[in-house]
A tleap script that builds the chain and sets N, CA, C and O, in Angstrom:
source leaprc.protein.ff14SB
mol = sequence {
  NMET LEU ARG VAL GLY ASP LEU PRO ARG SER
  ILE ASP PHE TYR THR ARG VAL LEU GLY MET
  LYS LEU LEU ARG THR SER GLU ASN PRO GLU
  TYR LYS TYR SER LEU ALA PHE VAL GLY TYR
  GLU GLY ASN PRO ALA GLN ALA GLU ILE GLU
  LEU THR TYR ASN TRP GLY THR ASP HIE TYR
  ASP LEU GLY ASN ALA TYR GLY HIE ILE ALA
  LEU SER VAL PRO ASP VAL TYR ALA ALA CYS
  GLU LYS ILE ARG THR ALA GLY ALA GLN VAL
  THR ARG GLU PRO GLY PRO VAL LYS GLY GLY
  THR THR VAL ILE ALA PHE VAL THR ASP PRO
  ASP GLY TYR LYS ILE GLU LEU ILE GLN ARG
  GLU GLU ASN ALA ALA GLY GLY GLY LEU CARG
}
set mol.1.N position { 111.600 110.386 -92.004 }
set mol.1.CA position { 112.567 109.346 -92.302 }
set mol.1.C position { 113.946 109.858 -91.923 }
set mol.1.O position { 114.311 110.991 -92.237 }
set mol.2.N position { 114.698 109.016 -91.250 }
set mol.2.CA position { 116.077 109.327 -90.898 }
set mol.2.C position { 116.985 108.307 -91.553 }
set mol.2.O position { 116.736 107.105 -91.455 }
set mol.3.N position { 118.029 108.763 -92.219 }
set mol.3.CA position { 119.027 107.850 -92.772 }
set mol.3.C position { 120.027 107.551 -91.666 }
set mol.3.O position { 120.565 108.463 -91.040 }
set mol.4.N position { 120.269 106.278 -91.433 }
set mol.4.CA position { 121.140 105.865 -90.329 }
set mol.4.C position { 122.303 105.037 -90.851 }
set mol.4.O position { 122.194 104.382 -91.888 }
set mol.5.N position { 123.412 105.070 -90.131 }
set mol.5.CA position { 124.617 104.367 -90.546 }
set mol.5.C position { 124.739 102.958 -90.012 }
set mol.5.O position { 125.557 102.184 -90.508 }
set mol.6.N position { 123.941 102.600 -89.005 }
set mol.6.CA position { 123.995 101.271 -88.397 }
set mol.6.C position { 122.594 100.964 -87.889 }
set mol.6.O position { 122.212 101.423 -86.813 }
set mol.7.N position { 121.831 100.200 -88.646 }
set mol.7.CA position { 120.420 99.976 -88.323 }
set mol.7.C position { 120.211 99.312 -86.964 }
set mol.7.O position { 119.373 99.792 -86.200 }
set mol.8.N position { 120.925 98.232 -86.616 }
set mol.8.CA position { 120.712 97.649 -85.288 }
set mol.8.C position { 121.009 98.640 -84.153 }
set mol.8.O position { 120.297 98.656 -83.148 }
set mol.9.N position { 122.051 99.463 -84.304 }
set mol.9.CA position { 122.388 100.456 -83.278 }
set mol.9.C position { 121.256 101.469 -83.141 }
set mol.9.O position { 120.896 101.842 -82.024 }
set mol.10.N position { 120.695 101.917 -84.254 }
set mol.10.CA position { 119.608 102.891 -84.203 }
set mol.10.C position { 118.334 102.280 -83.628 }
set mol.10.O position { 117.644 102.922 -82.836 }
set mol.11.N position { 118.019 101.052 -84.017 }
set mol.11.CA position { 116.854 100.371 -83.446 }
set mol.11.C position { 117.018 100.253 -81.936 }
set mol.11.O position { 116.067 100.491 -81.191 }
set mol.12.N position { 118.205 99.891 -81.479 }
set mol.12.CA position { 118.476 99.784 -80.045 }
set mol.12.C position { 118.229 101.120 -79.344 }
set mol.12.O position { 117.593 101.154 -78.290 }
set mol.13.N position { 118.722 102.214 -79.914 }
set mol.13.CA position { 118.537 103.524 -79.300 }
set mol.13.C position { 117.052 103.870 -79.188 }
set mol.13.O position { 116.585 104.238 -78.110 }
set mol.14.N position { 116.318 103.760 -80.271 }
set mol.14.CA position { 114.916 104.178 -80.264 }
set mol.14.C position { 114.032 103.239 -79.435 }
set mol.14.O position { 113.021 103.680 -78.890 }
set mol.15.N position { 114.387 101.974 -79.331 }
set mol.15.CA position { 113.570 101.053 -78.536 }
set mol.15.C position { 114.034 100.998 -77.075 }
set mol.15.O position { 113.230 101.208 -76.166 }
set mol.16.N position { 115.297 100.725 -76.846 }
set mol.16.CA position { 115.782 100.560 -75.469 }
set mol.16.C position { 115.890 101.892 -74.743 }
set mol.16.O position { 115.485 101.995 -73.585 }
set mol.17.N position { 116.426 102.907 -75.396 }
set mol.17.CA position { 116.660 104.187 -74.731 }
set mol.17.C position { 115.400 105.047 -74.696 }
set mol.17.O position { 115.074 105.611 -73.652 }
set mol.18.N position { 114.681 105.159 -75.823 }
set mol.18.CA position { 113.496 106.014 -75.870 }
set mol.18.C position { 112.190 105.275 -75.628 }
set mol.18.O position { 111.133 105.903 -75.562 }
set mol.19.N position { 112.240 103.945 -75.495 }
set mol.19.CA position { 111.047 103.180 -75.142 }
set mol.19.C position { 110.066 102.947 -76.272 }
set mol.19.O position { 108.927 102.555 -76.021 }
set mol.20.N position { 110.476 103.176 -77.511 }
set mol.20.CA position { 109.595 102.896 -78.645 }
set mol.20.C position { 109.580 101.401 -78.914 }
set mol.20.O position { 110.373 100.647 -78.350 }
set mol.21.N position { 108.688 100.991 -79.763 }
set mol.21.CA position { 108.595 99.602 -80.207 }
set mol.21.C position { 109.034 99.518 -81.655 }
set mol.21.O position { 108.784 100.424 -82.450 }
set mol.22.N position { 109.690 98.422 -81.985 }
set mol.22.CA position { 109.982 98.139 -83.391 }
set mol.22.C position { 108.685 97.624 -83.989 }
set mol.22.O position { 108.227 96.537 -83.636 }
set mol.23.N position { 108.089 98.393 -84.892 }
set mol.23.CA position { 106.769 98.073 -85.431 }
set mol.23.C position { 106.832 97.141 -86.634 }
set mol.23.O position { 105.993 96.252 -86.783 }
set mol.24.N position { 107.828 97.347 -87.493 }
set mol.24.CA position { 107.999 96.466 -88.653 }
set mol.24.C position { 109.327 96.788 -89.331 }
set mol.24.O position { 109.903 97.860 -89.143 }
set mol.25.N position { 109.791 95.833 -90.120 }
set mol.25.CA position { 111.025 96.015 -90.888 }
set mol.25.C position { 110.798 95.498 -92.303 }
set mol.25.O position { 109.878 94.721 -92.558 }
set mol.26.N position { 111.651 95.941 -93.212 }
set mol.26.CA position { 111.630 95.386 -94.558 }
set mol.26.C position { 113.022 95.514 -95.157 }
set mol.26.O position { 113.812 96.378 -94.776 }
set mol.27.N position { 113.294 94.634 -96.101 }
set mol.27.CA position { 114.577 94.606 -96.809 }
set mol.27.C position { 114.291 94.756 -98.298 }
set mol.27.O position { 113.307 94.224 -98.812 }
set mol.28.N position { 115.163 95.485 -98.978 }
set mol.28.CA position { 115.039 95.597 -100.425 }
set mol.28.C position { 116.404 95.321 -101.044 }
set mol.28.O position { 117.159 96.249 -101.332 }
set mol.29.N position { 116.723 94.025 -101.250 }
set mol.29.CA position { 118.037 93.662 -101.793 }
set mol.29.C position { 118.313 94.250 -103.173 }
set mol.29.O position { 119.457 94.586 -103.479 }
set mol.30.N position { 117.292 94.379 -104.005 }
set mol.30.CA position { 117.511 94.906 -105.350 }
set mol.30.C position { 118.079 96.325 -105.309 }
set mol.30.O position { 118.977 96.667 -106.078 }
set mol.31.N position { 117.543 97.150 -104.398 }
set mol.31.CA position { 117.989 98.541 -104.303 }
set mol.31.C position { 118.912 98.781 -103.110 }
set mol.31.O position { 119.295 99.919 -102.838 }
set mol.32.N position { 119.269 97.708 -102.398 }
set mol.32.CA position { 120.272 97.725 -101.333 }
set mol.32.C position { 119.932 98.697 -100.194 }
set mol.32.O position { 120.722 99.578 -99.855 }
set mol.33.N position { 118.744 98.518 -99.617 }
set mol.33.CA position { 118.416 99.279 -98.416 }
set mol.33.C position { 117.519 98.452 -97.499 }
set mol.33.O position { 116.839 97.523 -97.936 }
set mol.34.N position { 117.538 98.815 -96.218 }
set mol.34.CA position { 116.707 98.185 -95.197 }
set mol.34.C position { 115.943 99.277 -94.464 }
set mol.34.O position { 116.450 100.382 -94.268 }
set mol.35.N position { 114.717 98.955 -94.061 }
set mol.35.CA position { 113.879 99.902 -93.337 }
set mol.35.C position { 113.454 99.312 -92.000 }
set mol.35.O position { 113.231 98.108 -91.876 }
set mol.36.N position { 113.348 100.180 -91.007 }
set mol.36.CA position { 112.758 99.809 -89.719 }
set mol.36.C position { 111.842 100.957 -89.312 }
set mol.36.O position { 112.214 102.126 -89.413 }
set mol.37.N position { 110.653 100.614 -88.856 }
set mol.37.CA position { 109.704 101.615 -88.400 }
set mol.37.C position { 109.554 101.467 -86.893 }
set mol.37.O position { 109.274 100.377 -86.393 }
set mol.38.N position { 109.743 102.569 -86.172 }
set mol.38.CA position { 109.636 102.568 -84.718 }
set mol.38.C position { 108.595 103.594 -84.294 }
set mol.38.O position { 108.353 104.575 -84.998 }
set mol.39.N position { 107.983 103.361 -83.142 }
set mol.39.CA position { 106.992 104.300 -82.621 }
set mol.39.C position { 106.442 103.786 -81.309 }
set mol.39.O position { 106.846 102.735 -80.811 }
set mol.40.N position { 105.526 104.536 -80.768 }
set mol.40.CA position { 104.873 104.151 -79.517 }
set mol.40.C position { 103.560 103.467 -79.849 }
set mol.40.O position { 102.715 104.041 -80.536 }
set mol.41.N position { 103.386 102.250 -79.370 }
set mol.41.CA position { 102.177 101.479 -79.657 }
set mol.41.C position { 101.001 101.987 -78.839 }
set mol.41.O position { 101.173 102.717 -77.863 }
set mol.42.N position { 99.814 101.593 -79.250 }
set mol.42.CA position { 98.623 101.859 -78.468 }
set mol.42.C position { 97.776 103.016 -78.975 }
set mol.42.O position { 96.702 103.268 -78.430 }
set mol.43.N position { 98.221 103.710 -79.980 }
set mol.43.CA position { 97.464 104.832 -80.519 }
set mol.43.C position { 97.357 104.630 -82.024 }
set mol.43.O position { 98.372 104.703 -82.716 }
set mol.44.N position { 96.161 104.378 -82.555 }
set mol.44.CA position { 96.048 104.105 -83.984 }
set mol.44.C position { 96.491 105.284 -84.858 }
set mol.44.O position { 96.834 105.080 -86.022 }
set mol.45.N position { 96.492 106.489 -84.336 }
set mol.45.CA position { 96.915 107.646 -85.116 }
set mol.45.C position { 98.357 108.027 -84.780 }
set mol.45.O position { 98.768 109.170 -84.978 }
set mol.46.N position { 99.105 107.074 -84.280 }
set mol.46.CA position { 100.471 107.363 -83.829 }
set mol.46.C position { 101.376 107.797 -84.961 }
set mol.46.O position { 101.161 107.460 -86.126 }
set mol.47.N position { 102.379 108.543 -84.594 }
set mol.47.CA position { 103.427 108.876 -85.551 }
set mol.47.C position { 104.475 107.771 -85.495 }
set mol.47.O position { 104.676 107.136 -84.461 }
set mol.48.N position { 105.125 107.560 -86.608 }
set mol.48.CA position { 106.200 106.577 -86.681 }
set mol.48.C position { 107.430 107.255 -87.248 }
set mol.48.O position { 107.331 108.228 -87.995 }
set mol.49.N position { 108.591 106.731 -86.886 }
set mol.49.CA position { 109.834 107.181 -87.479 }
set mol.49.C position { 110.349 106.053 -88.355 }
set mol.49.O position { 110.477 104.913 -87.909 }
set mol.50.N position { 110.641 106.378 -89.595 }
set mol.50.CA position { 111.217 105.410 -90.524 }
set mol.50.C position { 112.730 105.561 -90.463 }
set mol.50.O position { 113.260 106.637 -90.741 }
set mol.51.N position { 113.426 104.489 -90.101 }
set mol.51.CA position { 114.882 104.455 -90.099 }
set mol.51.C position { 115.322 103.744 -91.371 }
set mol.51.O position { 114.957 102.590 -91.593 }
set mol.52.N position { 116.096 104.414 -92.200 }
set mol.52.CA position { 116.536 103.853 -93.477 }
set mol.52.C position { 118.030 103.624 -93.436 }
set mol.52.O position { 118.807 104.538 -93.159 }
set mol.53.N position { 118.428 102.384 -93.716 }
set mol.53.CA position { 119.847 102.050 -93.836 }
set mol.53.C position { 120.127 101.727 -95.297 }
set mol.53.O position { 119.626 100.736 -95.830 }
set mol.54.N position { 120.930 102.567 -95.940 }
set mol.54.CA position { 121.388 102.311 -97.306 }
set mol.54.C position { 122.662 101.494 -97.194 }
set mol.54.O position { 123.667 101.963 -96.660 }
set mol.55.N position { 122.618 100.286 -97.694 }
set mol.55.CA position { 123.712 99.343 -97.513 }
set mol.55.C position { 125.041 99.956 -97.928 }
set mol.55.O position { 125.157 100.546 -99.002 }
set mol.56.N position { 126.030 99.813 -97.073 }
set mol.56.CA position { 127.368 100.291 -97.357 }
set mol.56.C position { 127.624 101.746 -96.973 }
set mol.56.O position { 128.744 102.229 -97.137 }
set mol.57.N position { 126.616 102.456 -96.466 }
set mol.57.CA position { 126.797 103.839 -96.030 }
set mol.57.C position { 126.743 103.870 -94.511 }
set mol.57.O position { 125.716 103.543 -93.916 }
set mol.58.N position { 127.865 104.270 -93.872 }
set mol.58.CA position { 127.895 104.209 -92.410 }
set mol.58.C position { 127.717 105.555 -91.722 }
set mol.58.O position { 127.663 105.601 -90.493 }
set mol.59.N position { 127.625 106.657 -92.471 }
set mol.59.CA position { 127.348 107.946 -91.857 }
set mol.59.C position { 126.867 108.938 -92.921 }
set mol.59.O position { 127.064 108.739 -94.119 }
set mol.60.N position { 126.237 110.002 -92.446 }
set mol.60.CA position { 125.699 111.035 -93.320 }
set mol.60.C position { 126.092 112.402 -92.787 }
set mol.60.O position { 126.301 112.576 -91.587 }
set mol.61.N position { 126.192 113.365 -93.684 }
set mol.61.CA position { 126.355 114.755 -93.313 }
set mol.61.C position { 124.937 115.272 -93.047 }
set mol.61.O position { 124.104 115.268 -93.953 }
set mol.62.N position { 124.653 115.715 -91.825 }
set mol.62.CA position { 123.284 116.059 -91.456 }
set mol.62.C position { 122.782 117.334 -92.131 }
set mol.62.O position { 121.570 117.532 -92.218 }
set mol.63.N position { 123.651 118.182 -92.601 }
set mol.63.CA position { 123.212 119.393 -93.283 }
set mol.63.C position { 122.600 120.394 -92.321 }
set mol.63.O position { 122.648 120.206 -91.105 }
set mol.64.N position { 122.025 121.454 -92.862 }
set mol.64.CA position { 121.464 122.490 -91.995 }
set mol.64.C position { 119.952 122.644 -92.132 }
set mol.64.O position { 119.390 123.585 -91.571 }
set mol.65.N position { 119.284 121.767 -92.847 }
set mol.65.CA position { 117.834 121.855 -92.993 }
set mol.65.C position { 117.109 121.128 -91.859 }
set mol.65.O position { 116.010 121.525 -91.473 }
set mol.66.N position { 117.706 120.086 -91.333 }
set mol.66.CA position { 117.079 119.300 -90.274 }
set mol.66.C position { 117.159 120.060 -88.960 }
set mol.66.O position { 118.210 120.605 -88.620 }
set mol.67.N position { 116.070 120.100 -88.229 }
set mol.67.CA position { 116.064 120.716 -86.905 }
set mol.67.C position { 116.117 119.644 -85.837 }
set mol.67.O position { 117.182 119.350 -85.294 }
set mol.68.N position { 114.961 119.055 -85.531 }
set mol.68.CA position { 114.895 117.994 -84.539 }
set mol.68.C position { 113.521 117.342 -84.567 }
set mol.68.O position { 112.566 117.872 -85.136 }
set mol.69.N position { 113.451 116.182 -83.935 }
set mol.69.CA position { 112.197 115.488 -83.679 }
set mol.69.C position { 111.755 115.926 -82.288 }
set mol.69.O position { 112.599 116.107 -81.411 }
set mol.70.N position { 110.473 116.100 -82.065 }
set mol.70.CA position { 109.969 116.463 -80.742 }
set mol.70.C position { 109.059 115.353 -80.225 }
set mol.70.O position { 108.180 114.871 -80.940 }
set mol.71.N position { 109.282 114.955 -78.971 }
set mol.71.CA position { 108.461 113.943 -78.312 }
set mol.71.C position { 107.910 114.511 -77.014 }
set mol.71.O position { 108.642 115.142 -76.252 }
set mol.72.N position { 106.636 114.295 -76.758 }
set mol.72.CA position { 106.085 114.714 -75.473 }
set mol.72.C position { 106.311 113.602 -74.460 }
set mol.72.O position { 106.209 112.417 -74.778 }
set mol.73.N position { 106.617 114.005 -73.245 }
set mol.73.CA position { 106.855 113.055 -72.157 }
set mol.73.C position { 106.160 113.572 -70.901 }
set mol.73.O position { 105.999 114.782 -70.742 }
set mol.74.N position { 105.746 112.674 -70.007 }
set mol.74.CA position { 105.065 113.131 -68.796 }
set mol.74.C position { 106.007 113.846 -67.822 }
set mol.74.O position { 105.569 114.726 -67.080 }
set mol.75.N position { 107.293 113.482 -67.814 }
set mol.75.CA position { 108.254 114.059 -66.876 }
set mol.75.C position { 109.622 114.120 -67.546 }
set mol.75.O position { 110.304 113.102 -67.657 }
set mol.76.N position { 110.023 115.300 -67.991 }
set mol.76.CA position { 111.286 115.463 -68.702 }
set mol.76.C position { 112.475 115.063 -67.828 }
set mol.76.O position { 113.413 114.434 -68.317 }
set mol.77.N position { 112.447 115.416 -66.553 }
set mol.77.CA position { 113.567 115.099 -65.659 }
set mol.77.C position { 113.749 113.587 -65.528 }
set mol.77.O position { 114.870 113.084 -65.605 }
set mol.78.N position { 112.635 112.861 -65.327 }
set mol.78.CA position { 112.701 111.398 -65.210 }
set mol.78.C position { 113.131 110.772 -66.532 }
set mol.78.O position { 113.901 109.812 -66.542 }
set mol.79.N position { 112.641 111.308 -67.644 }
set mol.79.CA position { 113.024 110.776 -68.963 }
set mol.79.C position { 114.525 110.931 -69.178 }
set mol.79.O position { 115.174 110.008 -69.671 }
set mol.80.N position { 115.084 112.081 -68.815 }
set mol.80.CA position { 116.526 112.297 -68.994 }
set mol.80.C position { 117.337 111.361 -68.112 }
set mol.80.O position { 118.380 110.861 -68.533 }
set mol.81.N position { 116.874 111.121 -66.904 }
set mol.81.CA position { 117.592 110.188 -66.026 }
set mol.81.C position { 117.573 108.781 -66.614 }
set mol.81.O position { 118.584 108.079 -66.588 }
set mol.82.N position { 116.423 108.372 -67.145 }
set mol.82.CA position { 116.312 107.054 -67.783 }
set mol.82.C position { 117.243 106.967 -68.996 }
set mol.82.O position { 117.896 105.944 -69.204 }
set mol.83.N position { 117.303 108.015 -69.781 }
set mol.83.CA position { 118.165 108.055 -70.967 }
set mol.83.C position { 119.632 107.958 -70.563 }
set mol.83.O position { 120.390 107.202 -71.171 }
set mol.84.N position { 120.042 108.717 -69.539 }
set mol.84.CA position { 121.433 108.649 -69.063 }
set mol.84.C position { 121.770 107.254 -68.542 }
set mol.84.O position { 122.846 106.724 -68.819 }
set mol.85.N position { 120.846 106.666 -67.790 }
set mol.85.CA position { 121.049 105.320 -67.247 }
set mol.85.C position { 121.233 104.304 -68.368 }
set mol.85.O position { 121.974 103.332 -68.218 }
set mol.86.N position { 120.554 104.531 -69.494 }
set mol.86.CA position { 120.675 103.634 -70.646 }
set mol.86.C position { 121.954 103.882 -71.444 }
set mol.86.O position { 122.225 103.180 -72.418 }
set mol.87.N position { 122.739 104.876 -71.034 }
set mol.87.CA position { 124.020 105.132 -71.676 }
set mol.87.C position { 123.975 106.119 -72.822 }
set mol.87.O position { 124.948 106.238 -73.566 }
set mol.88.N position { 122.869 106.831 -72.983 }
set mol.88.CA position { 122.765 107.805 -74.071 }
set mol.88.C position { 123.059 109.207 -73.551 }
set mol.88.O position { 123.167 109.433 -72.346 }
set mol.89.N position { 123.184 110.141 -74.487 }
set mol.89.CA position { 123.648 111.485 -74.185 }
set mol.89.C position { 122.501 112.493 -74.116 }
set mol.89.O position { 121.729 112.639 -75.064 }
set mol.90.N position { 122.404 113.185 -72.979 }
set mol.90.CA position { 121.497 114.326 -72.852 }
set mol.90.C position { 122.326 115.550 -73.228 }
set mol.90.O position { 123.317 115.853 -72.564 }
set mol.91.N position { 121.929 116.252 -74.284 }
set mol.91.CA position { 122.749 117.362 -74.782 }
set mol.91.C position { 122.252 118.735 -74.333 }
set mol.91.O position { 122.963 119.730 -74.474 }
set mol.92.N position { 121.047 118.790 -73.799 }
set mol.92.CA position { 120.538 120.011 -73.171 }
set mol.92.C position { 119.763 119.549 -71.959 }
set mol.92.O position { 118.746 118.867 -72.084 }
set mol.93.N position { 120.247 119.923 -70.781 }
set mol.93.CA position { 119.624 119.482 -69.542 }
set mol.93.C position { 118.198 120.017 -69.435 }
set mol.93.O position { 117.877 121.051 -70.021 }
set mol.94.N position { 117.336 119.312 -68.683 }
set mol.94.CA position { 115.953 119.756 -68.530 }
set mol.94.C position { 115.863 121.141 -67.905 }
set mol.94.O position { 116.632 121.493 -67.010 }
set mol.95.N position { 114.918 121.906 -68.394 }
set mol.95.CA position { 114.648 123.227 -67.844 }
set mol.95.C position { 113.674 123.957 -68.739 }
set mol.95.O position { 113.314 123.471 -69.811 }
set mol.96.N position { 113.243 125.137 -68.293 }
set mol.96.CA position { 112.281 125.901 -69.083 }
set mol.96.C position { 112.858 126.335 -70.424 }
set mol.96.O position { 114.045 126.643 -70.535 }
set mol.97.N position { 112.002 126.354 -71.438 }
set mol.97.CA position { 112.381 126.864 -72.746 }
set mol.97.C position { 112.670 128.358 -72.598 }
set mol.97.O position { 112.039 129.037 -71.789 }
set mol.98.N position { 113.610 128.859 -73.365 }
set mol.98.CA position { 113.943 130.289 -73.289 }
set mol.98.C position { 112.702 131.122 -73.579 }
set mol.98.O position { 112.028 130.920 -74.590 }
set mol.99.N position { 112.408 132.053 -72.691 }
set mol.99.CA position { 111.268 132.940 -72.874 }
set mol.99.C position { 109.933 132.317 -72.521 }
set mol.99.O position { 108.892 132.898 -72.827 }
set mol.100.N position { 109.929 131.145 -71.883 }
set mol.100.CA position { 108.669 130.481 -71.541 }
set mol.100.C position { 108.791 129.646 -70.289 }
set mol.100.O position { 109.777 129.739 -69.558 }
set mol.101.N position { 107.789 128.835 -70.049 }
set mol.101.CA position { 107.778 127.994 -68.847 }
set mol.101.C position { 107.744 126.509 -69.155 }
set mol.101.O position { 107.939 125.696 -68.251 }
set mol.102.N position { 107.502 126.126 -70.408 }
set mol.102.CA position { 107.454 124.714 -70.775 }
set mol.102.C position { 108.829 124.094 -70.556 }
set mol.102.O position { 109.841 124.635 -71.003 }
set mol.103.N position { 108.861 122.957 -69.866 }
set mol.103.CA position { 110.121 122.272 -69.583 }
set mol.103.C position { 110.494 121.394 -70.771 }
set mol.103.O position { 109.690 120.589 -71.244 }
set mol.104.N position { 111.731 121.563 -71.246 }
set mol.104.CA position { 112.235 120.787 -72.371 }
set mol.104.C position { 113.632 120.270 -72.056 }
set mol.104.O position { 114.265 120.709 -71.096 }
set mol.105.N position { 114.100 119.346 -72.862 }
set mol.105.CA position { 115.479 118.864 -72.838 }
set mol.105.C position { 115.769 118.341 -74.243 }
set mol.105.O position { 114.851 118.152 -75.040 }
set mol.106.N position { 117.035 118.110 -74.540 }
set mol.106.CA position { 117.422 117.534 -75.822 }
set mol.106.C position { 118.332 116.337 -75.592 }
set mol.106.O position { 119.167 116.337 -74.687 }
set mol.107.N position { 118.156 115.316 -76.427 }
set mol.107.CA position { 119.056 114.160 -76.463 }
set mol.107.C position { 119.513 114.002 -77.910 }
set mol.107.O position { 118.915 114.556 -78.832 }
set mol.108.N position { 120.575 113.242 -78.085 }
set mol.108.CA position { 121.117 113.015 -79.421 }
set mol.108.C position { 121.171 111.523 -79.680 }
set mol.108.O position { 121.636 110.759 -78.834 }
set mol.109.N position { 120.695 111.102 -80.852 }
set mol.109.CA position { 120.730 109.671 -81.190 }
set mol.109.C position { 122.125 109.305 -81.701 }
set mol.109.O position { 122.965 110.189 -81.872 }
set mol.110.N position { 122.387 108.014 -81.949 }
set mol.110.CA position { 123.728 107.582 -82.347 }
set mol.110.C position { 124.231 108.178 -83.662 }
set mol.110.O position { 125.438 108.198 -83.904 }
set mol.111.N position { 123.320 108.665 -84.519 }
set mol.111.CA position { 123.741 109.271 -85.780 }
set mol.111.C position { 123.846 110.788 -85.697 }
set mol.111.O position { 124.149 111.440 -86.696 }
set mol.112.N position { 123.600 111.361 -84.517 }
set mol.112.CA position { 123.717 112.799 -84.330 }
set mol.112.C position { 122.418 113.571 -84.475 }
set mol.112.O position { 122.429 114.799 -84.388 }
set mol.113.N position { 121.292 112.887 -84.696 }
set mol.113.CA position { 120.009 113.565 -84.800 }
set mol.113.C position { 119.562 114.045 -83.419 }
set mol.113.O position { 119.677 113.314 -82.435 }
set mol.114.N position { 119.057 115.268 -83.351 }
set mol.114.CA position { 118.583 115.850 -82.098 }
set mol.114.C position { 117.118 115.485 -81.875 }
set mol.114.O position { 116.312 115.463 -82.806 }
set mol.115.N position { 116.799 115.199 -80.611 }
set mol.115.CA position { 115.428 114.868 -80.222 }
set mol.115.C position { 115.075 115.736 -79.026 }
set mol.115.O position { 115.741 115.686 -77.992 }
set mol.116.N position { 114.022 116.532 -79.175 }
set mol.116.CA position { 113.565 117.391 -78.089 }
set mol.116.C position { 112.518 116.631 -77.270 }
set mol.116.O position { 111.599 116.028 -77.824 }
set mol.117.N position { 112.668 116.668 -75.971 }
set mol.117.CA position { 111.675 116.114 -75.050 }
set mol.117.C position { 110.907 117.299 -74.478 }
set mol.117.O position { 111.510 118.233 -73.948 }
set mol.118.N position { 109.589 117.266 -74.580 }
set mol.118.CA position { 108.747 118.360 -74.121 }
set mol.118.C position { 107.837 117.840 -73.019 }
set mol.118.O position { 107.125 116.853 -73.202 }
set mol.119.N position { 107.867 118.522 -71.859 }
set mol.119.CA position { 107.010 118.128 -70.740 }
set mol.119.C position { 105.560 118.249 -71.172 }
set mol.119.O position { 105.106 119.318 -71.579 }
set mol.120.N position { 104.836 117.131 -71.077 }
set mol.120.CA position { 103.443 117.094 -71.482 }
set mol.120.C position { 102.584 117.804 -70.435 }
set mol.120.O position { 102.792 117.655 -69.231 }
set mol.121.N position { 101.622 118.573 -70.920 }
set mol.121.CA position { 100.672 119.229 -70.018 }
set mol.121.C position { 99.827 118.169 -69.323 }
set mol.121.O position { 99.649 117.076 -69.860 }
set mol.122.N position { 99.311 118.468 -68.156 }
set mol.122.CA position { 98.536 117.536 -67.329 }
set mol.122.C position { 97.502 116.731 -68.113 }
set mol.122.O position { 97.467 115.505 -68.002 }
set mol.123.N position { 96.676 117.387 -68.889 }
set mol.123.CA position { 95.545 116.720 -69.521 }
set mol.123.C position { 95.763 116.398 -70.990 }
set mol.123.O position { 94.841 115.958 -71.677 }
set mol.124.N position { 96.967 116.614 -71.468 }
set mol.124.CA position { 97.214 116.354 -72.899 }
set mol.124.C position { 97.364 114.870 -73.153 }
set mol.124.O position { 97.910 114.144 -72.324 }
set mol.125.N position { 96.882 114.419 -74.293 }
set mol.125.CA position { 97.016 113.024 -74.675 }
set mol.125.C position { 98.298 112.836 -75.463 }
set mol.125.O position { 98.988 113.803 -75.786 }
set mol.126.N position { 98.605 111.616 -75.764 }
set mol.126.CA position { 99.786 111.333 -76.581 }
set mol.126.C position { 100.818 110.585 -75.775 }
set mol.126.O position { 100.679 110.424 -74.563 }
set mol.127.N position { 101.838 110.133 -76.440 }
set mol.127.CA position { 102.810 109.336 -75.723 }
set mol.127.C position { 104.203 109.626 -76.161 }
set mol.127.O position { 104.468 109.881 -77.335 }
set mol.128.N position { 105.076 109.587 -75.225 }
set mol.128.CA position { 106.498 109.662 -75.466 }
set mol.128.C position { 107.126 108.646 -74.543 }
set mol.128.O position { 106.550 107.586 -74.293 }
set mol.129.N position { 108.273 108.952 -74.047 }
set mol.129.CA position { 108.920 108.057 -73.080 }
set mol.129.C position { 107.996 107.814 -71.912 }
set mol.129.O position { 107.410 108.750 -71.368 }
set mol.130.N position { 107.867 106.589 -71.534 }
set mol.130.CA position { 106.999 106.269 -70.393 }
set mol.130.C position { 107.846 105.886 -69.217 }
set mol.130.O position { 107.317 105.578 -68.149 }
savepdb mol mol.pdb
quit
């Protein structure tokens, strides 16, 4: 779950920029929060990200416990180009991970959360940016 300061802006980033689908939303007026669940469709065991907007809170201090979300992608270089074209920020250019050969990159969402893109191995299943 990620707490976000602007739910429509975050939904736009995760759907338009990262290619996820908005899976469902809910509102809780009594407790003043809204939820949106995003993820990649087509896999019944898929992971989802819950975006939580607490009404009236427009930003959060990210703290030092959060690291990043990791998504596998078939081509990190192409994914970064698509992300840049969509107007989002690539914060670590594609290249091998330090001390290894796996190609990775990092992007940052509108609330400052880091997302690692990991080049998917040839035969690995799963989905990230398509």
